[in-house]
C-alpha positions as semicolon CSV with decimal commas, in nm:
position;residue;x (nm);y (nm);z (nm)
1;X;0,385;0,455;0,775
2;X;0,551;0,261;0,491
3;X;0,838;0,508;0,464
4;X;0,899;0,499;0,838
5;X;0,932;0,120;0,808
6;X;1,190;0,155;0,530
7;X;0,960;0,009;0,264
8;X;0,949;0,108;-0,102
9;X;0,644;0,095;-0,328
10;X;0,324;0,290;-0,374
11;X;-0,034;0,343;-0,261
12;X;-0,335;0,458;-0,461
13;X;-0,709;0,505;-0,431
14;X;-0,920;0,299;-0,668
15;X;-1,242;0,414;-0,830
16;X;-1,448;0,172;-0,618
17;X;-1,324;0,335;-0,296
18;X;-1,066;0,067;-0,219
19;X;-0,702;0,144;-0,155
20;X;-0,427;-0,054;-0,329
21;X;-0,079;-0,081;-0,179
22;X;0,234;-0,229;-0,336
23;X;0,512;-0,250;-0,080
24;X;0,840;-0,431;-0,063
25;X;1,112;-0,460;0,196
26;X;1,196;-0,663;0,504
27;X;0,941;-0,928;0,600
28;X;0,897;-0,786;0,950
29;X;0,830;-0,439;0,807
30;X;0,570;-0,580;0,564
31;X;0,404;-0,759;0,857
32;X;0,394;-0,434;1,057
33;X;0,247;-0,242;0,762
34;X;-0,018;-0,511;0,713
35;X;-0,116;-0,486;1,080
36;X;-0,138;-0,106;1,050
37;X;-0,351;-0,135;0,734
38;X;-0,619;-0,318;0,933
39;X;-0,667;0,000;1,139
40;X;-0,585;0,249;0,863
41;X;-0,526;0,620;0,911
42;X;-0,748;0,834;1,131
43;X;-1,099;0,850;0,988
44;X;-1,060;0,545;0,766
45;X;-1,318;0,267;0,757
46;X;-1,134;-0,058;0,691
47;X;-1,351;-0,358;0,603
48;X;-1,076;-0,595;0,496
49;X;-0,715;-0,639;0,395
50;X;-0,597;-0,880;0,128
51;X;-0,236;-0,960;0,051
52;X;-0,049;-1,149;-0,219
53;X;0,316;-1,221;-0,282
54;X;0,423;-1,078;-0,616
55;X;0,749;-1,027;-0,800
56;X;0,965;-0,744;-0,666
57;X;1,009;-0,425;-0,869
58;X;1,381;-0,344;-0,860
59;X;1,319;0,005;-1,004
60;X;1,149;0,130;-0,686
61;X;1,361;0,352;-0,461
62;X;1,097;0,524;-0,245
63;X;0,736;0,493;-0,130
64;X;0,497;0,729;-0,309
65;X;0,133;0,808;-0,381
66;X;0,054;0,661;-0,722
67;X;-0,174;0,866;-0,949
68;X;-0,535;0,752;-0,945
69;X;-0,647;0,539;-1,238
70;X;-0,796;0,742;-1,520
71;X;-1,173;0,756;-1,511
72;X;-1,350;0,623;-1,815
73;X;-1,671;0,780;-1,937
C-alpha cells in the first residue's frame, strides 16, 4: 500500500506483536495510509493506530520491510 501511494520508509513486526511503520511523503498519501492501517491487510486484527510527526530521513528512497529486532535471551 505505501509504495502504491508513493511513500518511502519501512515497516516491521515488533516482538510484542505490534507493527511499526515509518513513512514519509505527501500529506494526503500519509493520511490515506493511516486510514488503511486501521483496517490492515486481510487477516489482520487491528486494535489501534498511533501516529507521531518525526524528522524526515533523507536517505530513504523506497519503502521496505525492515528486519525484525533481534531477540534477546
